[in-house]
PDBQT receptor file of N, H, CA, C and O in Angstrom, charges set to zero:
ATOM      1  N   MET A   1     -18.607  19.292 -16.686  1.00  0.00    +0.000 N 
ATOM      2  CA  MET A   1     -16.937  19.006 -17.685  1.00  0.00    +0.000 C 
ATOM      3  C   MET A   1     -16.463  17.817 -17.533  1.00  0.00    +0.000 C 
ATOM      4  O   MET A   1     -16.431  16.750 -18.148  1.00  0.00    +0.000 OA
ATOM      5  N   ALA A   2     -15.973  18.423 -16.214  1.00  0.00    +0.000 N 
ATOM      6  H   ALA A   2     -15.999  19.289 -15.715  1.00  0.00    +0.000 HD
ATOM      7  CA  ALA A   2     -14.547  17.007 -15.344  1.00  0.00    +0.000 C 
ATOM      8  C   ALA A   2     -15.552  15.530 -16.093  1.00  0.00    +0.000 C 
ATOM      9  O   ALA A   2     -15.172  14.637 -16.851  1.00  0.00    +0.000 OA
ATOM     10  N   ALA A   3     -17.013  15.817 -15.433  1.00  0.00    +0.000 N 
ATOM     11  H   ALA A   3     -17.321  16.542 -14.817  1.00  0.00    +0.000 HD
ATOM     12  CA  ALA A   3     -17.247  14.569 -14.833  1.00  0.00    +0.000 C 
ATOM     13  C   ALA A   3     -17.438  13.586 -16.258  1.00  0.00    +0.000 C 
ATOM     14  O   ALA A   3     -17.182  12.383 -16.207  1.00  0.00    +0.000 OA
ATOM     15  N   LEU A   4     -17.981  14.337 -17.690  1.00  0.00    +0.000 N 
ATOM     16  H   LEU A   4     -18.190  15.314 -17.731  1.00  0.00    +0.000 HD
ATOM     17  CA  LEU A   4     -17.773  13.836 -18.582  1.00  0.00    +0.000 C 
ATOM     18  C   LEU A   4     -16.823  13.306 -19.349  1.00  0.00    +0.000 C 
ATOM     19  O   LEU A   4     -16.765  12.237 -19.957  1.00  0.00    +0.000 OA
ATOM     20  N   VAL A   5     -15.885  14.443 -19.209  1.00  0.00    +0.000 N 
ATOM     21  H   VAL A   5     -15.932  15.312 -18.715  1.00  0.00    +0.000 HD
ATOM     22  CA  VAL A   5     -14.040  13.966 -19.260  1.00  0.00    +0.000 C 
ATOM     23  C   VAL A   5     -14.498  12.483 -18.975  1.00  0.00    +0.000 C 
ATOM     24  O   VAL A   5     -14.408  11.628 -19.856  1.00  0.00    +0.000 OA
ATOM     25  N   ALA A   6     -14.791  12.318 -18.233  1.00  0.00    +0.000 N 
ATOM     26  H   ALA A   6     -14.864  13.013 -17.517  1.00  0.00    +0.000 HD
ATOM     27  CA  ALA A   6     -14.274  11.158 -17.039  1.00  0.00    +0.000 C 
ATOM     28  C   ALA A   6     -15.274   9.718 -17.787  1.00  0.00    +0.000 C 
ATOM     29  O   ALA A   6     -15.071   8.568 -17.395  1.00  0.00    +0.000 OA
ATOM     30  N   ARG A   7     -15.960   9.929 -18.499  1.00  0.00    +0.000 N 
ATOM     31  H   ARG A   7     -16.124  10.863 -18.817  1.00  0.00    +0.000 HD
ATOM     32  CA  ARG A   7     -16.792   8.922 -18.649  1.00  0.00    +0.000 C 
ATOM     33  C   ARG A   7     -16.527   8.885 -20.001  1.00  0.00    +0.000 C 
ATOM     34  O   ARG A   7     -17.445   8.434 -20.686  1.00  0.00    +0.000 OA
ATOM     35  N   GLY A   8     -15.363   9.289 -20.671  1.00  0.00    +0.000 N 
ATOM     36  H   GLY A   8     -14.616   9.655 -20.115  1.00  0.00    +0.000 HD
ATOM     37  CA  GLY A   8     -14.598   8.601 -21.637  1.00  0.00    +0.000 C 
ATOM     38  C   GLY A   8     -15.392   9.627 -23.070  1.00  0.00    +0.000 C 
ATOM     39  O   GLY A   8     -15.225   9.245 -24.228  1.00  0.00    +0.000 OA
ATOM     40  N   LEU A   9     -16.133  10.772 -22.793  1.00  0.00    +0.000 N 
ATOM     41  H   LEU A   9     -16.268  11.083 -21.852  1.00  0.00    +0.000 HD
ATOM     42  CA  LEU A   9     -16.380  11.518 -23.859  1.00  0.00    +0.000 C 
ATOM     43  C   LEU A   9     -15.645  12.296 -24.545  1.00  0.00    +0.000 C 
ATOM     44  O   LEU A   9     -14.811  12.746 -23.758  1.00  0.00    +0.000 OA
ATOM     45  N   SER A  10     -15.433  12.820 -25.828  1.00  0.00    +0.000 N 
ATOM     46  H   SER A  10     -16.110  12.455 -26.466  1.00  0.00    +0.000 HD
ATOM     47  CA  SER A  10     -14.368  13.285 -26.350  1.00  0.00    +0.000 C 
ATOM     48  C   SER A  10     -14.800  15.066 -26.459  1.00  0.00    +0.000 C 
ATOM     49  O   SER A  10     -15.900  15.587 -26.639  1.00  0.00    +0.000 OA
ATOM     50  N   ASN A  11     -14.127  15.370 -26.363  1.00  0.00    +0.000 N 
ATOM     51  H   ASN A  11     -13.233  14.947 -26.216  1.00  0.00    +0.000 HD
ATOM     52  CA  ASN A  11     -14.087  17.356 -26.553  1.00  0.00    +0.000 C 
ATOM     53  C   ASN A  11     -15.309  17.236 -27.396  1.00  0.00    +0.000 C 
ATOM     54  O   ASN A  11     -16.331  17.432 -26.740  1.00  0.00    +0.000 OA
ATOM     55  N   ARG A  12     -15.533  16.940 -28.818  1.00  0.00    +0.000 N 
ATOM     56  H   ARG A  12     -14.702  16.781 -29.351  1.00  0.00    +0.000 HD
ATOM     57  CA  ARG A  12     -16.093  17.242 -29.645  1.00  0.00    +0.000 C 
ATOM     58  C   ARG A  12     -17.886  16.814 -28.891  1.00  0.00    +0.000 C 
ATOM     59  O   ARG A  12     -18.810  17.615 -29.028  1.00  0.00    +0.000 OA
ATOM     60  N   GLU A  13     -17.990  16.047 -28.467  1.00  0.00    +0.000 N 
ATOM     61  H   GLU A  13     -17.239  15.396 -28.356  1.00  0.00    +0.000 HD
ATOM     62  CA  GLU A  13     -19.621  14.924 -27.646  1.00  0.00    +0.000 C 
ATOM     63  C   GLU A  13     -19.963  15.802 -26.286  1.00  0.00    +0.000 C 
ATOM     64  O   GLU A  13     -21.101  16.242 -26.124  1.00  0.00    +0.000 OA
ATOM     65  N   VAL A  14     -18.809  16.055 -25.222  1.00  0.00    +0.000 N 
ATOM     66  H   VAL A  14     -17.884  15.698 -25.353  1.00  0.00    +0.000 HD
ATOM     67  CA  VAL A  14     -19.028  17.398 -24.278  1.00  0.00    +0.000 C 
ATOM     68  C   VAL A  14     -19.358  18.868 -24.853  1.00  0.00    +0.000 C 
ATOM     69  O   VAL A  14     -19.646  19.898 -24.243  1.00  0.00    +0.000 OA
ATOM     70  N   ALA A  15     -19.243  18.662 -25.995  1.00  0.00    +0.000 N 
ATOM     71  H   ALA A  15     -19.009  17.826 -26.491  1.00  0.00    +0.000 HD
ATOM     72  CA  ALA A  15     -19.524  20.353 -26.814  1.00  0.00    +0.000 C 
ATOM     73  C   ALA A  15     -20.912  19.430 -26.949  1.00  0.00    +0.000 C 
ATOM     74  O   ALA A  15     -21.459  19.047 -25.914  1.00  0.00    +0.000 OA
ATOM     75  N   GLU A  16     -21.264  19.209 -27.783  1.00  0.00    +0.000 N 
ATOM     76  H   GLU A  16     -20.820  19.520 -28.623  1.00  0.00    +0.000 HD
ATOM     77  CA  GLU A  16     -22.503  19.094 -27.921  1.00  0.00    +0.000 C 
ATOM     78  C   GLU A  16     -23.354  18.810 -26.707  1.00  0.00    +0.000 C 
ATOM     79  O   GLU A  16     -24.207  19.694 -26.637  1.00  0.00    +0.000 OA
ATOM     80  N   ARG A  17     -23.469  17.969 -25.754  1.00  0.00    +0.000 N 
ATOM     81  H   ARG A  17     -22.776  17.250 -25.811  1.00  0.00    +0.000 HD
ATOM     82  CA  ARG A  17     -24.065  17.642 -24.720  1.00  0.00    +0.000 C 
ATOM     83  C   ARG A  17     -24.102  19.003 -24.144  1.00  0.00    +0.000 C 
ATOM     84  O   ARG A  17     -25.131  19.336 -23.557  1.00  0.00    +0.000 OA
ATOM     85  N   LEU A  18     -22.875  20.040 -24.255  1.00  0.00    +0.000 N 
ATOM     86  H   LEU A  18     -22.039  19.770 -24.732  1.00  0.00    +0.000 HD
ATOM     87  CA  LEU A  18     -22.932  20.991 -23.065  1.00  0.00    +0.000 C 
ATOM     88  C   LEU A  18     -24.010  22.077 -24.200  1.00  0.00    +0.000 C 
ATOM     89  O   LEU A  18     -24.778  22.812 -23.581  1.00  0.00    +0.000 OA
ATOM     90  N   VAL A  19     -24.064  22.174 -25.798  1.00  0.00    +0.000 N 
ATOM     91  H   VAL A  19     -23.440  21.577 -26.300  1.00  0.00    +0.000 HD
ATOM     92  CA  VAL A  19     -24.657  23.214 -25.919  1.00  0.00    +0.000 C 
ATOM     93  C   VAL A  19     -23.373  24.301 -26.609  1.00  0.00    +0.000 C 
ATOM     94  O   VAL A  19     -23.583  25.395 -27.132  1.00  0.00    +0.000 OA
ATOM     95  N   ILE A  20     -22.243  23.731 -26.454  1.00  0.00    +0.000 N 
ATOM     96  H   ILE A  20     -22.072  22.842 -26.029  1.00  0.00    +0.000 HD
ATOM     97  CA  ILE A  20     -21.077  24.816 -26.777  1.00  0.00    +0.000 C 
ATOM     98  C   ILE A  20     -20.039  24.699 -28.027  1.00  0.00    +0.000 C 
ATOM     99  O   ILE A  20     -20.345  23.585 -28.453  1.00  0.00    +0.000 OA
ATOM    100  N   SER A  21     -18.863  25.235 -28.981  1.00  0.00    +0.000 N 
ATOM    101  H   SER A  21     -18.615  26.140 -28.635  1.00  0.00    +0.000 HD
ATOM    102  CA  SER A  21     -18.199  25.322 -29.368  1.00  0.00    +0.000 C 
ATOM    103  C   SER A  21     -17.412  24.109 -29.415  1.00  0.00    +0.000 C 
ATOM    104  O   SER A  21     -17.580  23.924 -28.209  1.00  0.00    +0.000 OA
ATOM    105  N   LYS A  22     -16.682  23.097 -29.763  1.00  0.00    +0.000 N 
ATOM    106  H   LYS A  22     -16.545  23.247 -30.742  1.00  0.00    +0.000 HD
ATOM    107  CA  LYS A  22     -15.726  22.579 -29.662  1.00  0.00    +0.000 C 
ATOM    108  C   LYS A  22     -14.983  23.110 -28.789  1.00  0.00    +0.000 C 
ATOM    109  O   LYS A  22     -14.838  22.849 -27.595  1.00  0.00    +0.000 OA
ATOM    110  N   ARG A  23     -14.434  24.008 -29.565  1.00  0.00    +0.000 N 
ATOM    111  H   ARG A  23     -14.551  24.220 -30.535  1.00  0.00    +0.000 HD
ATOM    112  CA  ARG A  23     -13.311  24.923 -29.295  1.00  0.00    +0.000 C 
ATOM    113  C   ARG A  23     -12.955  25.507 -27.694  1.00  0.00    +0.000 C 
ATOM    114  O   ARG A  23     -11.882  25.649 -27.108  1.00  0.00    +0.000 OA
ATOM    115  N   THR A  24     -14.421  25.778 -27.275  1.00  0.00    +0.000 N 
ATOM    116  H   THR A  24     -15.293  25.663 -27.752  1.00  0.00    +0.000 HD
ATOM    117  CA  THR A  24     -14.532  26.078 -25.894  1.00  0.00    +0.000 C 
ATOM    118  C   THR A  24     -14.234  24.463 -25.391  1.00  0.00    +0.000 C 
ATOM    119  O   THR A  24     -13.211  24.224 -24.749  1.00  0.00    +0.000 OA
ATOM    120  N   ALA A  25     -14.702  23.940 -25.556  1.00  0.00    +0.000 N 
ATOM    121  H   ALA A  25     -15.533  24.134 -26.077  1.00  0.00    +0.000 HD
ATOM    122  CA  ALA A  25     -14.352  22.271 -24.806  1.00  0.00    +0.000 C 
ATOM    123  C   ALA A  25     -13.429  22.371 -24.587  1.00  0.00    +0.000 C 
ATOM    124  O   ALA A  25     -13.076  22.507 -23.415  1.00  0.00    +0.000 OA
ATOM    125  N   ASP A  26     -12.435  22.353 -25.762  1.00  0.00    +0.000 N 
ATOM    126  H   ASP A  26     -12.721  22.242 -26.713  1.00  0.00    +0.000 HD
ATOM    127  CA  ASP A  26     -10.808  21.761 -25.643  1.00  0.00    +0.000 C 
ATOM    128  C   ASP A  26      -9.948  22.419 -24.571  1.00  0.00    +0.000 C 
ATOM    129  O   ASP A  26      -9.068  21.936 -23.859  1.00  0.00    +0.000 OA
ATOM    130  N   THR A  27     -10.814  24.579 -24.709  1.00  0.00    +0.000 N 
ATOM    131  H   THR A  27     -11.529  24.972 -25.288  1.00  0.00    +0.000 HD
ATOM    132  CA  THR A  27     -10.098  25.050 -23.989  1.00  0.00    +0.000 C 
ATOM    133  C   THR A  27     -10.287  24.719 -22.364  1.00  0.00    +0.000 C 
ATOM    134  O   THR A  27      -9.277  24.877 -21.678  1.00  0.00    +0.000 OA
ATOM    135  N   HIS A  28     -11.418  24.303 -21.743  1.00  0.00    +0.000 N 
ATOM    136  H   HIS A  28     -12.239  24.175 -22.300  1.00  0.00    +0.000 HD
ATOM    137  CA  HIS A  28     -12.568  24.517 -20.731  1.00  0.00    +0.000 C 
ATOM    138  C   HIS A  28     -11.067  22.829 -20.268  1.00  0.00    +0.000 C 
ATOM    139  O   HIS A  28     -10.172  22.978 -19.436  1.00  0.00    +0.000 OA
ATOM    140  N   VAL A  29     -11.215  21.926 -20.827  1.00  0.00    +0.000 N 
ATOM    141  H   VAL A  29     -11.942  21.806 -21.502  1.00  0.00    +0.000 HD
ATOM    142  CA  VAL A  29     -10.017  20.580 -20.831  1.00  0.00    +0.000 C 
ATOM    143  C   VAL A  29      -8.707  21.008 -20.474  1.00  0.00    +0.000 C 
ATOM    144  O   VAL A  29      -7.974  20.473 -19.641  1.00  0.00    +0.000 OA
ATOM    145  N   GLU A  30      -8.419  22.219 -21.310  1.00  0.00    +0.000 N 
ATOM    146  H   GLU A  30      -9.014  22.653 -21.986  1.00  0.00    +0.000 HD
ATOM    147  CA  GLU A  30      -6.787  22.133 -20.544  1.00  0.00    +0.000 C 
ATOM    148  C   GLU A  30      -7.026  23.236 -19.659  1.00  0.00    +0.000 C 
ATOM    149  O   GLU A  30      -5.927  23.686 -19.334  1.00  0.00    +0.000 OA
ATOM    150  N   HIS A  31      -7.532  23.584 -19.367  1.00  0.00    +0.000 N 
ATOM    151  H   HIS A  31      -8.424  23.218 -19.631  1.00  0.00    +0.000 HD
ATOM    152  CA  HIS A  31      -7.284  24.179 -18.243  1.00  0.00    +0.000 C 
ATOM    153  C   HIS A  31      -7.662  23.275 -17.390  1.00  0.00    +0.000 C 
ATOM    154  O   HIS A  31      -6.692  22.849 -16.763  1.00  0.00    +0.000 OA
ATOM    155  N   ILE A  32      -9.069  22.590 -16.965  1.00  0.00    +0.000 N 
ATOM    156  H   ILE A  32      -9.857  22.936 -17.474  1.00  0.00    +0.000 HD
ATOM    157  CA  ILE A  32      -9.045  21.401 -15.617  1.00  0.00    +0.000 C 
ATOM    158  C   ILE A  32      -7.366  20.358 -15.732  1.00  0.00    +0.000 C 
ATOM    159  O   ILE A  32      -6.870  19.711 -14.810  1.00  0.00    +0.000 OA
ATOM    160  N   LEU A  33      -6.947  20.473 -16.820  1.00  0.00    +0.000 N 
ATOM    161  H   LEU A  33      -7.350  20.998 -17.569  1.00  0.00    +0.000 HD
ATOM    162  CA  LEU A  33      -5.569  19.282 -16.783  1.00  0.00    +0.000 C 
ATOM    163  C   LEU A  33      -4.812  20.167 -15.876  1.00  0.00    +0.000 C 
ATOM    164  O   LEU A  33      -4.342  19.737 -14.822  1.00  0.00    +0.000 OA
ATOM    165  N   ALA A  34      -4.657  21.631 -16.334  1.00  0.00    +0.000 N 
ATOM    166  H   ALA A  34      -5.039  21.980 -17.190  1.00  0.00    +0.000 HD
ATOM    167  CA  ALA A  34      -3.560  22.325 -15.801  1.00  0.00    +0.000 C 
ATOM    168  C   ALA A  34      -3.914  22.793 -14.295  1.00  0.00    +0.000 C 
ATOM    169  O   ALA A  34      -2.956  22.735 -13.523  1.00  0.00    +0.000 OA
ATOM    170  N   LYS A  35      -4.764  23.110 -13.919  1.00  0.00    +0.000 N 
ATOM    171  H   LYS A  35      -5.542  23.158 -14.546  1.00  0.00    +0.000 HD
ATOM    172  CA  LYS A  35      -5.317  23.309 -12.280  1.00  0.00    +0.000 C 
ATOM    173  C   LYS A  35      -5.426  22.051 -11.765  1.00  0.00    +0.000 C 
ATOM    174  O   LYS A  35      -5.535  22.342 -10.574  1.00  0.00    +0.000 OA
ATOM    175  N   LEU A  36      -5.485  20.608 -11.819  1.00  0.00    +0.000 N 
ATOM    176  H   LEU A  36      -5.396  20.372 -12.787  1.00  0.00    +0.000 HD
ATOM    177  CA  LEU A  36      -4.850  19.084 -11.820  1.00  0.00    +0.000 C 
ATOM    178  C   LEU A  36      -3.729  19.463 -11.468  1.00  0.00    +0.000 C 
ATOM    179  O   LEU A  36      -3.460  19.778 -10.309  1.00  0.00    +0.000 OA
ATOM    180  N   GLY A  37      -2.856  19.484 -12.511  1.00  0.00    +0.000 N 
ATOM    181  H   GLY A  37      -3.075  19.228 -13.453  1.00  0.00    +0.000 HD
ATOM    182  CA  GLY A  37      -1.488  19.015 -12.246  1.00  0.00    +0.000 C 
ATOM    183  C   GLY A  37      -1.368  18.214 -12.879  1.00  0.00    +0.000 C 
ATOM    184  O   GLY A  37      -0.495  17.494 -12.394  1.00  0.00    +0.000 OA
ATOM    185  N   ILE A  38      -1.859  17.684 -14.084  1.00  0.00    +0.000 N 
ATOM    186  H   ILE A  38      -2.568  18.269 -14.477  1.00  0.00    +0.000 HD
ATOM    187  CA  ILE A  38      -1.980  16.639 -15.058  1.00  0.00    +0.000 C 
ATOM    188  C   ILE A  38      -1.544  16.468 -16.319  1.00  0.00    +0.000 C 
ATOM    189  O   ILE A  38      -0.919  17.479 -16.641  1.00  0.00    +0.000 OA
ATOM    190  N   THR A  39      -1.572  15.669 -17.196  1.00  0.00    +0.000 N 
ATOM    191  H   THR A  39      -2.079  14.848 -16.934  1.00  0.00    +0.000 HD
ATOM    192  CA  THR A  39      -1.260  15.804 -18.423  1.00  0.00    +0.000 C 
ATOM    193  C   THR A  39      -1.917  14.633 -19.360  1.00  0.00    +0.000 C 
ATOM    194  O   THR A  39      -1.422  14.424 -20.467  1.00  0.00    +0.000 OA
ATOM    195  N   SER A  40      -3.057  13.860 -18.895  1.00  0.00    +0.000 N 
ATOM    196  H   SER A  40      -3.460  14.030 -17.996  1.00  0.00    +0.000 HD
ATOM    197  CA  SER A  40      -3.757  13.367 -19.423  1.00  0.00    +0.000 C 
ATOM    198  C   SER A  40      -4.944  13.199 -18.907  1.00  0.00    +0.000 C 
ATOM    199  O   SER A  40      -5.210  13.077 -17.711  1.00  0.00    +0.000 OA
ATOM    200  N   ARG A  41      -5.906  13.187 -20.095  1.00  0.00    +0.000 N 
ATOM    201  H   ARG A  41      -5.690  13.285 -21.067  1.00  0.00    +0.000 HD
ATOM    202  CA  ARG A  41      -7.404  13.092 -19.808  1.00  0.00    +0.000 C 
ATOM    203  C   ARG A  41      -8.013  11.659 -18.880  1.00  0.00    +0.000 C 
ATOM    204  O   ARG A  41      -8.943  11.851 -18.097  1.00  0.00    +0.000 OA
ATOM    205  N   ALA A  42      -7.493  10.414 -19.016  1.00  0.00    +0.000 N 
ATOM    206  H   ALA A  42      -6.738  10.258 -19.653  1.00  0.00    +0.000 HD
ATOM    207  CA  ALA A  42      -7.330   9.352 -18.580  1.00  0.00    +0.000 C 
ATOM    208  C   ALA A  42      -7.347   9.620 -16.881  1.00  0.00    +0.000 C 
ATOM    209  O   ALA A  42      -7.982   8.998 -16.030  1.00  0.00    +0.000 OA
ATOM    210  N   GLU A  43      -6.307  10.907 -16.694  1.00  0.00    +0.000 N 
ATOM    211  H   GLU A  43      -5.791  11.413 -17.385  1.00  0.00    +0.000 HD
ATOM    212  CA  GLU A  43      -6.293  10.704 -14.609  1.00  0.00    +0.000 C 
ATOM    213  C   GLU A  43      -6.804  11.968 -14.563  1.00  0.00    +0.000 C 
ATOM    214  O   GLU A  43      -6.269  12.729 -13.755  1.00  0.00    +0.000 OA
ATOM    215  N   ILE A  44      -7.975  12.510 -15.426  1.00  0.00    +0.000 N 
ATOM    216  H   ILE A  44      -8.409  11.893 -16.082  1.00  0.00    +0.000 HD
ATOM    217  CA  ILE A  44      -9.460  13.079 -14.748  1.00  0.00    +0.000 C 
ATOM    218  C   ILE A  44      -9.757  12.361 -14.182  1.00  0.00    +0.000 C 
ATOM    219  O   ILE A  44      -9.759  12.609 -12.977  1.00  0.00    +0.000 OA
ATOM    220  N   SER A  45     -10.203  11.008 -14.623  1.00  0.00    +0.000 N 
ATOM    221  H   SER A  45     -10.201  10.806 -15.603  1.00  0.00    +0.000 HD
ATOM    222  CA  SER A  45     -11.214  10.056 -13.939  1.00  0.00    +0.000 C 
ATOM    223  C   SER A  45     -10.573   9.775 -12.430  1.00  0.00    +0.000 C 
ATOM    224  O   SER A  45     -11.098   9.962 -11.333  1.00  0.00    +0.000 OA
ATOM    225  N   ARG A  46      -9.339   9.292 -12.737  1.00  0.00    +0.000 N 
ATOM    226  H   ARG A  46      -8.912   9.140 -13.629  1.00  0.00    +0.000 HD
ATOM    227  CA  ARG A  46      -8.835   9.084 -11.356  1.00  0.00    +0.000 C 
ATOM    228  C   ARG A  46      -9.376   9.785  -9.744  1.00  0.00    +0.000 C 
ATOM    229  O   ARG A  46      -9.920   9.382  -8.716  1.00  0.00    +0.000 OA
ATOM    230  N   VAL A  47      -8.686  11.403 -10.452  1.00  0.00    +0.000 N 
ATOM    231  H   VAL A  47      -8.244  11.731 -11.287  1.00  0.00    +0.000 HD
ATOM    232  CA  VAL A  47      -8.598  12.372  -9.795  1.00  0.00    +0.000 C 
ATOM    233  C   VAL A  47     -10.171  12.551  -9.315  1.00  0.00    +0.000 C 
ATOM    234  O   VAL A  47     -10.574  12.750  -8.169  1.00  0.00    +0.000 OA
ATOM    235  N   SER A  48     -10.802  12.445 -10.315  1.00  0.00    +0.000 N 
ATOM    236  H   SER A  48     -10.475  12.283 -11.246  1.00  0.00    +0.000 HD
ATOM    237  CA  SER A  48     -12.724  12.748 -10.049  1.00  0.00    +0.000 C 
ATOM    238  C   SER A  48     -13.543  12.135  -8.892  1.00  0.00    +0.000 C 
ATOM    239  O   SER A  48     -14.491  12.536  -8.218  1.00  0.00    +0.000 OA
ATOM    240  N   GLU A  49     -12.610  10.703  -8.936  1.00  0.00    +0.000 N 
ATOM    241  H   GLU A  49     -11.840  10.377  -9.484  1.00  0.00    +0.000 HD
ATOM    242  CA  GLU A  49     -12.967   9.762  -8.091  1.00  0.00    +0.000 C 
ATOM    243  C   GLU A  49     -13.077  10.230  -6.855  1.00  0.00    +0.000 C 
ATOM    244  O   GLU A  49     -12.216  10.923  -6.313  1.00  0.00    +0.000 OA
ATOM    245  N   PRO A  50     -14.647   9.712  -6.101  1.00  0.00    +0.000 N 
ATOM    246  CA  PRO A  50     -14.522  10.308  -4.721  1.00  0.00    +0.000 C 
ATOM    247  C   PRO A  50     -13.777   9.153  -3.681  1.00  0.00    +0.000 C 
ATOM    248  O   PRO A  50     -13.574   9.428  -2.499  1.00  0.00    +0.000 OA
TER     249      PRO A  50
């Protein structure tokens, strides 16, 4: 999930790729942000880089 967000996909696009609802994708992204202690989607790509 984080890798798809890091590539710049919207929650709707992530949901379509993973065959889940948009609301489920929204929730997962919120949880990713909270666990990483960050506030923006752009930061996910910086944190997930090797």
